[in-house]
C-alpha positions in Angstrom: 10.3 17.7 -8.2 13.4 18.6 -10.2 12.9 17.8 -13.8 14.3 14.4 -14.8 15.3 13.4 -11.2 13.3 11.0 -9.1 15.7 11.1 -6.2 19.0 10.0 -4.7 19.5 6.4 -3.5 21.9 4.9 -1.0 22.8 1.2 -0.8 23.4 -0.5 2.5 24.7 -4.0 3.4 22.8 -4.5 6.7 19.3 -3.6 7.8 20.6 -2.0 11.0 22.6 0.5 8.9 19.5 1.3 6.9 17.4 1.8 10.0 20.1 4.0 11.6 20.3 6.1 8.4 16.5 6.5 8.3 16.3 7.5 12.0 19.1 10.0 11.6 17.6 11.6 8.4 14.1 11.7 10.0 15.6 13.4 13.1 17.3 15.9 10.8 13.9 16.8 9.2 14.1 14.7 6.0 10.8 13.7 4.5 9.9 11.6 1.4 12.0 8.6 2.3 11.5 5.3 0.6 13.1 2.0 1.6 13.6 -1.2 -0.4 14.6 -4.4 1.3 14.8 -8.1 0.3 12.8 -9.2 3.3 10.7 -7.5 6.0 12.7 -5.5 8.4 11.3 -5.1 11.9 10.7 -1.4 12.8 11.1 -0.1 9.2 7.5 1.2 8.9 7.8 3.0 12.3 11.2 4.5 11.3 9.7 5.7 8.0 6.6 6.9 9.8 4.3 5.5 7.1 0.7 6.4 7.3 -2.0 3.9 7.9 -3.5 2.5 4.8 -7.1 2.5 3.8 -7.4 -1.2 2.9 -9.5 -2.1 6.0 -11.9 0.8 5.2 -12.3 -0.5 1.7 -13.0 -4.0 3.1 -15.6 -2.7 5.5 -17.4 -0.6 2.9 -17.4 -3.6 0.5 -18.7 -5.9 3.2 -21.5 -3.5 4.2 -22.5 -3.0 0.5 -22.4 -6.8 -0.1 -24.5 -7.6 3.0 -27.1 -4.9 2.5 -27.2 -5.5 -1.2 -27.6 -9.2 -0.9 -30.4 -8.8 1.7 -32.2 -6.2 -0.3 -31.9 -8.3 -3.5 -33.6 -11.3 -1.8 -36.2 -9.1 0.0 -37.1 -7.4 -3.3 -37.4 -10.7 -5.1 -39.5 -12.5 -2.4 -41.7 -9.6 -1.3 -42.1 -7.1 -4.2 -41.3 -8.8 -7.5 -42.5 -12.4 -7.1 -44.5 -12.8 -3.9 -45.5 -16.4 -3.5 -47.6 -17.6 -0.6 -46.2 -21.1 0.1 -47.7 -22.9 3.1 -48.8 -19.7 4.8 -45.2 -18.5 5.5 -44.5 -14.8 5.6 -43.1 -13.2 2.5 -40.4 -11.5 4.4 -38.8 -14.5 6.2 -35.4 -13.0 7.2 -33.7 -16.2 8.4 -33.9 -17.5 4.8 -32.0 -14.4 3.6 -29.1 -14.7 6.1 -26.8 -17.3 4.3 -26.8 -15.4 0.9 -26.3 -12.1 2.6 -23.4 -13.4 4.7 -21.7 -14.9 1.6 -22.1 -11.7 -0.4 -20.7 -9.8 2.6 -17.5 -11.9 2.6 -17.2 -11.9 -1.2 -17.5 -8.1 -1.7 -15.3 -7.4 1.4 -12.5 -9.6 -0.2 -12.9 -8.0 -3.6 -12.9 -4.5 -2.2 -9.8 -5.3 0.0 -7.9 -6.6 -3.1 -9.0 -3.5 -5.2 -8.1 -1.2 -2.3 -4.7 -2.8 -1.9 -4.0 -2.4 -5.6 -5.1 1.2 -5.5 -3.1 2.0 -2.4 0.1 0.5 -3.9 -0.4 2.3 -7.2 -0.6 -1.0 -9.1 -0.6 -2.2 -11.7 2.6 -0.3 -12.4 4.9 -2.1 -14.8 7.9 0.2 -14.4 9.3 2.3 -11.6 12.2 4.8 -11.8 14.2 3.0 -9.1 14.4 -0.2 -11.3 16.9 1.6 -13.5 19.2 2.6 -10.6 22.6 1.0 -10.6 22.7 -2.1 -8.4 19.0 -2.0 -7.6 18.7 -5.7 -8.7 20.4 -6.5 -5.4 17.3 -5.3 -3.5 15.7 -8.7 -4.0 18.7 -10.5 -2.8 20.9 -9.0 -0.1 21.1 -5.2 -0.2 19.0 -2.5 1.5 18.2 0.7 -0.3 17.1 4.1 0.9 15.8 6.7 -1.6 15.5 10.4 -0.7 12.9 11.5 -3.2 13.1 14.8 -5.1 9.6 16.1 -4.6 10.4 19.8 -4.2 11.7 22.2 -6.8 14.5 23.3 -4.5 15.8 19.7 -4.1 19.7 19.7 -4.2 21.0 16.4 -5.5 24.6 17.2 -4.3 23.5 18.0 -0.8 21.3 14.9 -0.7 24.2 12.7 -1.8 26.4 14.2 0.9 23.7 13.7 3.5 23.3 10.0 2.6 27.1 9.4 2.4 27.4 10.4 6.1 25.8 7.1 7.0 28.3 4.9 5.4 26.5 3.4 2.4 28.1 1.0 -0.1 27.1 3.4 -3.0 25.0 6.5 -3.6 23.5 7.1 -7.0 21.0 9.5 -8.6 17.7 8.0 -9.8 16.4 9.5 -13.1 12.7 10.0 -13.3 
């Protein structure tokens, strides 16, 4: 990453222009593209070739830990710590343990999914370099932004600006890190 430069950002009026620019840049070998839109744009994640996120895996792991942990907690309390023989019932009566185990499965899966989503999104992050870009406040209203990130030391800002200008944006600006 070039010192002090986050990337170069282009502003488009329509989502079709943004998608066309992304597809053209990806076909030309550009990587490290980020898009900012005021509403979901169909086909954007495929055009950006975004990787699958790990949130479902976090939810699965949280659910398994919740279910196994809840069952073990009840089994330990009923069989090992405080065994009570009530009416000749077995100490390890698994149907009695199912409701609590199920509820803990759902609870820990939901908590792990939220924690995984926050971690995958890099949140909480109170400030981002693109927030200071000129005109970026329109990203929440009616403009579509494409940022070509400067992740390599050999990133050329002038060349990136020319590359983005070929696609007819409203404006092209540098984004300071």
